[in-house]
N, C-alpha and C positions, 0 to 999 in steps of 0.2 A: 079196486082197490079191494084185496080179500079181506075181510076180517070177521070176527062173528057180530050177531046182531046184540043191543044192548037193551037197557031199558028205553021207555020212550023219553022221559028227561035227560037221559044222557045221550041220547040222539041228537035230539033238539041241540042241546048242547055243543056237540060236536059238527051238526050242519052252522050252526052259527056261527063258530070259526071257519070253518072253510070258507063261507061268503065273505067273513069280514077279516081274514088275517090279511098282514100286509105280505109280499113280496119276501122277505128275508127270513119270515117266522112259518109258511106255508107250508114248506118242505121240510123243513124239522119235524112240526106237528104230526103231516101224514105218516113221517118214517117211522116215528116213535108210536103211532097209534097203531101200526100195521102187528108191531110184538106185540103188544096189549091184548090179553090171552083171557083174563078175568074183567068184571067189572071194579073190580078193586083198582087193578093196576089203571086203569081207564081213568078211576078218580082221583088217582097220583099225579096223574098226568094233565086233567085239565084245572086241578088247583091251580097250577103252574100260567094258568090264563087267567083265573078270577077276575084280574083290572080290567080284563078286554071284557069281561061278558055283564051284560044288564044285572043290577040288584037282585032281579027274581029268578036268577037263573045262575045265579053264584050261590043262594041262600041253600037250594036244591044240592049243588054238591057241598058246600056243608053238613049237612043234614046226611046226605045219603050214606057217612060212614057209620051213623049208629051207635057213635061212644058215650058212654053215661056219663051224663055233667056232674061233676063232683062240686060238693057244696060250695068249696071256694075254689074256684079255676086259679092255676097256674098265675100271676101276674108277672108282664113282662112290660119293660121300659126298652122301646128301639127308637135308635138315633139315628135320624135317615140320612143317608151319607147326599152331603148337598155339593159335593165334588163329582159332577155325572162324566163318567168315561161312559165305560160297559158295563156298567155298573147301573143303568137308568133303571131296569125293570129287576133287578136283582132286590130290593128291597120291598119291593110287593110279593115279590115269590115269596119269600122268607118269611114275611107277616103272616100269607095265607095257607102256607101248611104250619104256623105256627097255630094257628086260629083252626086247622081243620083236625090237630091234635089236641084240640079243647082250651087251650092257654086264652089267656084275655091279654091282648095286645095294645100296649099306650104307646101309637108312634109320638113325637114329634124331633123337633131341629134344635138345635145350640142357641135356638133365639127364645125356645122356649123353656128352656130350666135354669134354674139358681140354685146354690144351696148356702147354708148356713150351720159352722160350726159354733159351739159353744160348749160350756161345760154340761150344759144337758145332754150331748153329743151333735149326731148326722143329721142334720134336715135335709130331704131333698125337696121341690118344687119343681110342678111341670105343667103349663098352660097355668099359672096363676094357683097353684093348689097344691099343698102338701099330700104328698103320697109314700106309700111302702110299696116296693118293688118285690118281688121274689126274683127275679132276674133280669139280667141290662145285657142287651146285644146291639151289637150295629157289626158293620159288613163293608169292606173294600177301601182302598189306597185313598190317601187324601194330601192337598198341601199340607203345608211343613204348621200353617197356624192352626189348622183347622186338625191337624192330627197330635199337635202339642196338647189341646181342647183335648182329643178324644182319651189321650193317656189322663190325664186328670180326673174324669168322669170317669174310668177305669179304679183309677186309685180311690175315688170317691168311693166308689158303690163296694169295692172291696174292702171299705174300714168300716161302712153301712151294713159290710153282713151280704149285701146280695150278690148270687152268683151271675157272674161275668164268664162270657166265653173263654178266655185267657187272663193268667193273673196280671198286673201293671209289670211287674219283671220279665214275664214271659212276652207278652207285646212288646215288649221295645226289644226282646231277641230275634225274636219272628221279623222285624221290621229292620233287621241290621244284617247285612251281608257281612261284613267283619268279626259282629259278634258270635256270628253263627259258624264262620271259620275257625275260631278259636275256641270253641267246643267240639268240633270237628277233628281237629289236631291233636286235641287232649285225647278223645276216644280212639286215636288211632284211625281215623276215618279217609278212605281214600277223596280224596281231593285236588284239584290243580292248586300246584303251588301260589300261595296265596302271599303280596305285600302291601305294607301300609308304610307309607312317611308322612308325615305330615308338613313340613314345609321344606322349601327349595332344595336348601341346602341337603340337609336328608337324603330327598330324590335322587339328588346328582351321584351322593356317595350309594345311592342302593340301585340305579344302573350301574355302575361303574365298577362296583362287586360283584353284583349277583346277575345272573344268566337269565333274565326277565322276559327276553324277546324270541319270537312274536308275542305278545300280553294282548289283556282286553283290561279296560279301565269303565269303572262301573260303578255308578252312586251306589251307597249305602242300603237306600231303601227306596230304587226304582222297580217298577214293574212290565215286564211283556219284550223288554230289549231294545224300547225306544233310543236310551239315550246310553246305550253301551256302545265303544268307541273300539275298534282293532286296530294294533300299532305295531308298527314293523321297527323301528328307531328310538335310538333315546331321545336323541333330542325331543322327537314328537311326546315322548312320556312325559318330559320334561316340562315342556311347553302345557301338555291339557293338565299338568297338576297344579300349574301356574295359573291358567286362569280359572281352575277350583278355588284355588285359594282368593283369588280377587272375588269373587262369586260370593266370597263366605263360607264353602263348604270342602271337605274332604272327600277323594275319592278312592276307591281301591282297585289296586292291580295284581290279574290273576294271570296267571302263564294260560295261552291257547293252547289247546291240544286241536291240531288240523283234521284227525285222519276219522270226527264225526263229525263234518263239516256241514252244518244248515238241518243238523238232525238230535233229538233232545227226546228223554223220556219223562213224563210226569207221573206219578205214583203216589193216590191219592188215600190220604188214611185217616183212620178216625181212632181215636184216645191210642195211637201209637200202633196199629195196624192195619195193614194192607185191605182197601176196599175194590181198587181198580188201578189198572194201567193204563196208561194211552201212549201212544208215540206220536210223537212232530215230524215234520220234513216237510221242509222250505223247499220249493221246487223254481226259486226266480233265479238262486245263485247266491243268493244272502248268508253268512259264517252262521247267522242266529236261524233258530230252529223255528219260529210263535212270532214272526213280526209283520208276518204276511197276513195277507186278508184272501178269501175266495179260491181259486183256484192256485195262488200261489203258495197256500197252506196247507199239510195235507194231514189228515189225521189218523190211526191209525188203533186196534184194540190188541192190546198188552198183555190180555189174559191168558192166550193161550201160544206165548212168544213162548218156545223152547228154553229159554233163560227166566223164566217168570219167576220160579223161585230163590235166583239170584236177585233178580231186582228186588223182590216182595223184602228179602232178607237185609241188602241194603239197605234199601228205603225205613225198615222198622229200626236199625241201629241211627241211623242219622237220627230219626223222630227221638229218638230214644236220648241220644246223645246231649240233647236241649234240657232233658226236663222233663218230670211226669206232669206235666200240665199243660197238656198238648191236646185238644179234641180235634180239631183240623188240622189237616198239613197236606201242603202239595211238597212233596220229593222231586228235584227236576234230576236228575239222573243223564250221564252223557257212559256211552258203552264202547269207550275206546278199545282198540288192540294194543296200543302202545301201553295205556295203563291200566286197563281193566274196567269193569265198574266204577265211577266215577260221584262223590255228590257235589252240584255244583251250587243249591241255594235250597230251601223250604219258605213255602210261601204261606203265611199265615192266613189268607184269606184266598185259597185255590180258586176257580172257577170250576162250578159244582155240574153245570149245561153238560161240558165237553163229555165227562164220564158218560153221563145219561145216552148222549147222543151216540157216543162209540160203541160203549160193552153194554145197552140197554137196562145200567142200573140206577136205580132214583134216588142220587145223590141227596139232592133238596130231604127227602124226607128222612134218610139217614140220618142227618147234622142236626133236623131237627128234633128227630128221638132220640139224638146222643146228648142235646144241651138240655133237653126235658129233665134226662134221666139224671144230670147233673145237678141240675135242681134239684130233685126229688132228693137225692142223697144227703145234700146239702144241709133241705131244710128236714131230713129225719136225724141227720147229725144234731141238730138243733134242738129238735124234742128231748132227744136223749140227754143233753149239756142241759138241760134245763131245770 
């Protein structure tokens, strides 16, 4: 592997990872390492793997940045996502980057927090100790009960004056395909025709009066397309809605656009500005672009795509349509010959590794820097208002 030579401590850590990484991680690590032309870039790469390194090596990575310790580090409460899917490493990685930038990170689980509200205000207790935080962060989709708890904690932190990734209201929008569709429609953003009914009677009227077929049936807050189903018959739509009502949930109906079969684009935005674009393609024959793994799902960089500026502008308009408080957004697009560039949805917890792997841009560090910047701005605002 052709690459520059780095300091002895960095080389030691690289060799350790080359020997000990699992088969899934080693290829990705080596590809990213080839693109590191400076020691700073290697440091950023190694931060992702700190939880795999012995503590002695880990401290060398953290100290190598050489940042000046501030008198009072920014203190961030980080809620671990207990519903592990592909986010099993992400909590560690994000905490590593926060520490790398000089923040103090207090990790906790739902079992570790309780709150008190009284005429004296709001008190937050974590690990049995009353604490004051500057920021609160958690990342990743959850089952409903834990999502409800997360929403409550965001609201509590918000009322306490703690900076959160997004506001309580924005979190609900980012996790509802229905609410997003309403914002997009109001802003005249191109989307697939989207329909909503709430009972069997209105569903029968919907499929009878409107041209909904072929269509996709989607949960409000699903991810990766696992529970999306394609239907070509009116009775199938009515049956699917009936089953969802039996299970106590509502589903979204969206017109299927056939000419971009098994493909999509993801535009990663920070504070409403495009950071990187990845194209997805399913090679197994599935109409969904990113449910496959390995060779069945291919990623391509969209940074040099002829329509890069078009994708960028559409994605930025979509984020703006939701509101101003959107720090990170993964905008899913479809480039249809029939409909043009269409917005499918926005993900509030987009995967940050794919952009790095495909475009060679470290989205983890960018995300953390933007979050810390938001905290600092709010802290400065508090000082002004005192």
